[in-house]
N, C-alpha and C positions, 0 to 999 in steps of 0.2 A: 707562357702559352704559345704554341706554334700556330700562329694565325696564317690564314691563306694569304699569299702575296697578291697584291692588286697593282695594276700599272700606274694608276693616277690616284691621288689622295683626295680629290674633290669631285663633285658631280657635274662640273662644267663640261659641256660637250666640246671636244677638241675640233677646231676648224682645220680640216686637212686641205692641202693644195689640190687642185683638180687632178684627177688621175687621167693619164693619157689614154685615148682610144677606149672610152668606157663601153662601147659596143664591140662585140667580136666581129671584126671586119669580114671574115670569111663567110659569115652567114648571108651577107648582102652582096657578095662579090659576084661578078659575071661568070666566074669559073670556079665555083666552090669545089672543094675536094669531097666528092660524094660517091662517084660510081666507077672509079678507075679499077680495072682489073690488072693493071701493070704492077710490076715490082718497083719499089721506091727505095732510095738510099738516102739516109739522113745521119746526122751525128748522134742523135738520141731520139728514141721512140718512147713515149710515156703512155702506159696503159692505165687509163683512169684520169678523171679530171677533178677529183674532190680535194679535200684538205691537203693531202700529200701530193697528188699528181700536179695540181695547179701550181703549187709552190715550187716543185721540182722543175716544171716547165719554165717558169719565170727565171729561176736561178740559172738554169742552163742557157736559156736564151740571152740573159743578161751577160753571160760570159762569152757570148759570140757563137754559141753552138746552134746548128740548124736542128730545130725540134719539131716533132710531130706528135700530137696528143690524140689518142684513140679513145673514144667514149662510147660505151654501149647504149646509154640513154640518149634522149633527144634534148634539144635546146628549148628552154621555156623561160619566159620572164613574166612580169606582172600583167602583161597584156594577153598572155597565152597559157598561164598556169591552169586555167579552167574556171568555169562559172560556178561550180559547187565544190564543196570539200571532197565529195566522192570523186569528181572528175580530177581534182588536183592530186588526190592520192593515186589514182590510176596512172596519171602522167609522171609522177615524181617518185613514187615508192617502189621498192622491190616487193614482189609477192611470190608465192609458191612455198615449197617445202623449206627453203633456206631462210624463211622469216621466223622459224621456230627453232629454239634450242631445246632439243628433246631429251628427257631423262626417263628413268624408270617410273617416277611418280608424278611428274608434271612436265608440261611444255611451256616455255617462257617465250612470248613474242619478242623478237629482236627486229626493231624497225630501222631500216637503212634506206638511203636514197639511190635512185638510178636516173641520172640526168646530168647534163653539163653543169658541173659544180658539185656533183655528188651529194652526200648527206648534208653539206653546208647549206643547201637550198631549203632543207626541211627541218633543220635542227633549231634549238631554242635561241642560238646566238650567244650563249654564255661562254665567256672566255677567261678561264682561270689559268694562271701559270701553275705548272707542276710545283708543289710545295718543296721546300728545301730538303726535308727528310727523304722525300721520294727521289730527288736528284742524287742525294748521297747513296741511297740504296742502289741506284742504277750506275753509280760511279761516274757521274757527269759533273763537269766543272761549273760552279755557280756563276762565275763571271761570264764565261762563254755563253751559257744558256740565257742569262739576263740580257746580254746583247742581242741574241737571236730573238728572244721574246719581244724586245723593244722594236726590232726591225719589223716583225710580223704585225705587231699592234699598230704601227704607223700605217702600214699598207691597208689593213682592214678596218682602221678607224675604231680602235677599242677605247672605251671610256665607260665609267659607271653610268647606270641608268639614270637619266635626268629626274629630278624630284617630281616633276609633273607627270611622269610616266610610271612611277613606282606602283601606283594603284592601291586600292584598299586591301587587296590580298597581301601585297608586300608590307603594308603598314601593320597589318594584323600580326604577321610573323615578326616584324621589328618590335612591336609592342610587347608581344609575349616573351621574346628573348630578353628584352631589357628588364621586364618585370622579374625574370628569373636570374638575371645577372649573367646570361650566357653570351659568349663571344658571337658577334654577328656583323653583317655589313651589306652594302649594296653590291649587286652583281655587276661586274664589267661585261659589256657586250659589244659586238662589232656592228655598230649602227651609225648611220649618218642620215639624219632626217627622219627618224622613227616617229610614227604618228600613233603608236599604241593600239593597233588593231588587235593584237594578241593572236594573230594568225600565222606566226612564224613557222609553225610546223606544216603549213600548207603552201609554202612559198610566199614570201613577203609581198602583199598586194600593192604596196607603195614604193617598193624598191629601196627601202631604208636599210634593211639588213645587208651588210657587205659580204655576202657569200662569194664563193670563188668566181662565179660568172659575172660578178659586179666589181671585183677587185683584182685578184692575181691573174686571171686569164686574160682580161683586156690588156694588162700590162705586158703579159707574155706575147700576145699577138702583135702589140705595138713594136716589139723587138724582133718580129719575124716568125715567131712560132705559129704553127697552124694547128687547128683543132678539127677533128672529124667526128661528128655526132652520128649516133645510130650505127656505129661500126664496132662489132663485137669480136674481141680477140678469141680465137679458138685454140691457138697453140703458141708456145714460146720455146726458144732454144737459144744457144749461144749466138748472139749477134743477129737474131732474126725473130720476127713476129708474124704470125699468120692471122688474118681477120676476115670477116665477111660483112657485107653491107646488109643491114636488116631490110631495107626497102626494095633493093633491086636484085639481091641474091648473088651478086658477083663477089669475087674474092680479092683480097689485097695482101701482098707480101711486102714487108718492110725489113730492110737490112739496116743495121745501125751499129755504131761503135759501143753504144750503151743502151741496154734494154732496161727501162725503169718500170717495175711493177708497182702500180699504185691503184690496184683494182679493189682495195679494201681488204680487211682481215678475213674475209670469207673467200673471195675469189683470187686474191694473190696466192695464198697457199694452195688453193685448188690447181692453179696453173703450174705452180712449181712441182706439185706431186705428180700431175699428169705428165710433166716433162722429165720426171726423175731427177730433178735438180735440188741441191741442198741436202743437209743432213737429215736422213729419213726419220731419225728419232726425235727431231724437233719440229720439222716443217708441218704446220697444221695442228700442232699440239699447243698446250699452254693457253688455250682460248679463255679469255676473261670477257665478261659481258657487263660488269657493274650493275647487278640487278637493282631495280627500283620498285618502291611501293609508295603508298600515300595515305594521308590521314585527312578525312573530311569532317568539318565541324560546322554547326549552324550558329549564326549570329543574328539573333532577333533584334538587337538594338542598332545594328548597322542599317542605314537607309538602303544600301545596296552594295554588296561585295563585288559581284560580277556585273559586267556590262558597261563600265566606264572605260575611257581610254587608259590603257596600261599595257606594259610589255608582258610577254609570256612568263618570263622568270625575272624577278627583280630583287629578291632579298635572300641572303643565305645565313645559316647558322653553322659555324664550324667548331663549336664548343667540344664536340665529341669526335672530331676527325682523327686527331693524333692517337688517342687511346682506344677508340672503338671502330675507326674506319667508317664513320657515319657523318654525312653532311645533309642538312635539311635545306630545302629550297622552296620558296613561295612560287606557286605556279597556278595556272588556270585550270578549271575543271574541263576535262575532255568532253566533247559534245555528247558521246554516248553515256558518260557518267551523269552529266547534267540532266539528260533525259530521264534518268531513274529517280530524280529527286523532285519532291514537291517544293515550290518556292526556291528553286536552285540558285537564284540570284542572291540569296541570303546565306549561301554556303561558301566556305573557303577551303582550299586544298593546300597542304604542305607536302612536298615530295620528300621521300627518304632515299638517298643514294648511298650505296655501299661499295667500297673497294673490295672486290671479292678475293677470297683466299682460294676458293675452289677453281678447278681448271677443267675445260672441256676440249673438244677437238673439232676440226673441220675435215671432211672427207669428200672426195668427188663422188657424185652419184651415178657416174657412168654415162650421163647424157648431157654433159656440159653444165650441170648444176652442182650444188653442194649440199651436204647433210651436216647439221650441227648437233653434236652430242654434248650434253652438259647436265651434270647432276649438281643440284644446289648443295653446297657443303654445309654440314650441320653448324659450323661456326658462323657461316654467312647468314643462315636462317636466324640464328640467335642475334646477330647484329641487326638484321632487318626488324625483328620484333622489338629489340631495344630501341631502335630508331623510331618505330611507330609509337612506342610508349612515350618517348620524349616528345614526339610530335603532338600527341594528345595532351600531354602536360603543358606544352607551349600554347596550344589553342585555348585551354582552360584559363591559363594565366592571361591570355589576351581578351578574355571575357566571353568565351563561347557559351551559348546556352546548352549545347550538347555536342557530343562527339559520336559519330556514327560507329557502329560495331566494327572492330578492327579485324579484317580478314586479310590474309596474305595474297592479295591480287598483284602479281608481279608482271613487270615488263622490263625491257632493256633497250638501250639506245646507243651503247658504247662498246661494240665488239672490238677486241684488240688483242695483240700479243702473239699472233700465230706464226710470226717469222721474226723473232725478237733480236735486238742488238745482242751480240755476243753468241747466243745460241745458234742463230742462223746467218746473221749478217755482221760485217765489220762496220767501222764508223762511216764509210761511204755508202752503206747499205748494200755493199756487194755480198752476194750469197756465197757462203763458204763452198769451195770446190768449183766455182765458176770464175770466168775472167771478164764477162760483160754484163751479167745479170744483176740488177740492183733492186732493192725494195725501198720504197719511200712512201709509206702510208701508216695507218694505225697498227699494222702488223708489227712494226718496229718496236713498239713499246714493250719493255721486258715484262711488265706486270701491270696491274691496275693502279693508276695514280690516285683513285678515290675522289676525283673531281671531274667535271666535264672536260674531256681530253682534247678538244679540237685545236686549241692554241698550242698544246704540247706536240701534237702531230705535225702541225705546220712548222714549228721550230726545229724538230728533229729532222724533218724532210729538208728544210733549208740547210741544216748542218751537213746532212749526208750529200746533198747536191754540191755544196761548196767544197767538201772534201774530195768528191769525185773530180771536180774541175781542177783542184790543186794537184791531184795525182796525174 
């Protein structure tokens, strides 16, 4: 059986050495980079500060390059995320037309972050290595990728969820999988001091999740990189980036030997298309979103499923990944879903994640935004329904008193693949037909890995940055 690779075989939390400069120094400096209208010259300008951009900034700064990171969103931490979930979402999430992948018959919400740290601030923290068969499909060397994965895992403190934070929802999934003889395991996550609030998707309130603003970006700034928040890039070209400050309205021009696009798989291709860079037949095409659904079940015999300290995602089932492209993951009930249920604390949710075969596209909307086009492929709908059936079977095997009617209520959290390796970029992320423009974010992934992709995004960005430095 082709099990998902995990970084550590036990659930002992790894004790990491203190990371240098855990706060971003520029935020509290006397002369922060905020309102300059002058042109600047650096070795590398990085557009975006998420899983790809933060790693790229660190790798380039570690090689002695002068690096400037431009981030459209603001800087937030556990003291400033917001007092309510609604405030946190307003501060940390992208909204507007681009949060929907629209097709002829349905629109699928695609949730991404907009803040210093990108979507790593609001994701679940699940950190799977890309499976070996996926690396083979992409033509990547296993030994090289294992080394890159290990380097990233050390920086962001990846280890399996500790036993006391698995929670009843995780134990239910474990119990059902074991009863059916299905392959399963504890999810590895980037946490250091997790307290099990389950609020990972609203910004970790205790600072335990080692998102980019807690891990890679402080390391990069300790090496001299600078980060500019609320600075929106409006245009890119060979060796040049144009941006504007959201708060003061002035403009910034940056010249650089390397322009690194890490604005995510929605805005990286938008910027390339608007600039007329890269092969037009591939840039912005091949969008995957890894659509997700869920199965909710009632457990009358459980004292309480929800409400105890536990992490957002703690247990996975990979029995059907290789043959059906389906992974099941224990997760918490979303607040709006819980509000629809009577006695919601006695309900459990297992998520169904599909590595999609279908492809969509990203197009500029003409006003600095983007439009996502995506039709759910019939094979992917079949996979989702298969996964939901298996999720219901698992819940019953775990002792559920009943399973809620199964409707295909879809969402997506993993857009990727719109400027992929080979089709658009070479191994350094350099866009074909350019000499200075590189891509280092989830756009690089050639297709859907079928697991939470953030660790793979970081590893591929590190690979591209190191290749760029070597060249």
